[in-house]
C-alpha angles and dihedrals in degrees: 000000000000115000115243122228091261093051089050091051090049091053094045091054097042104031105020090242087167127021135177093039118155101222121001096200094049096043097043109092130187092269106001147034122246115233120211131220117257110159136002125205133191114224106234107177144028125273138214127218128183138172099264098033087237091118096032112137116181117210124254118259134205120208116236113215124225116238107221090334095310132096129194114210125194122218106292145081126298137177111232133190127204129226091231124093111212125203107192110200121217092261097057141057125191139215128197122215130179118256113251092245090060091051092046087054093056100262137100143184129234120199139177122231116280105228128215107271096028115135125179151068101295132203131231135188116253114201117194107202097168107104088213093055131228136264117218129185123221110266092018113161101243108150140039123219116212121198121213121197115225120226088242130002117277112255090200114048133191114291104158131129094273093065109124094007115168094014097105093058095042107136102187127064113259114251 
């Protein structure tokens, strides 16, 4: 079952499912929650991924600064972070999809699964396919998070290296 907007609102207010949002009424959708753009990074080196993560090496990133709250991106791939902090309980998982305006502008977002138990300010991959680039404003609503209810709560929850990511550098007070 996918949570409705009202169910998402309820869980935000009671369980802090999502924190650090900009405007609950604007971001709450019929069956999802809009995520807003916080930071953008250029990927500047290669990476290594193995089976056990023992030899995992993430690439280096270079933060791209906004110019008067706007940023112009050329065709390419970027790592992005959102303003929102999510706290996925053990009875839900989440997926992130690009908003339709982003797709119509020639860009898309790729995301991994957000496991039960994950808490943090996650990252996604922004791919600009438009050969003319795209201009994005700080805090633009660019993605939608969908919450899926599990048949039964997960006994084992997320405990990977990304747990709590982005929380140490959080600039705003959590709502």
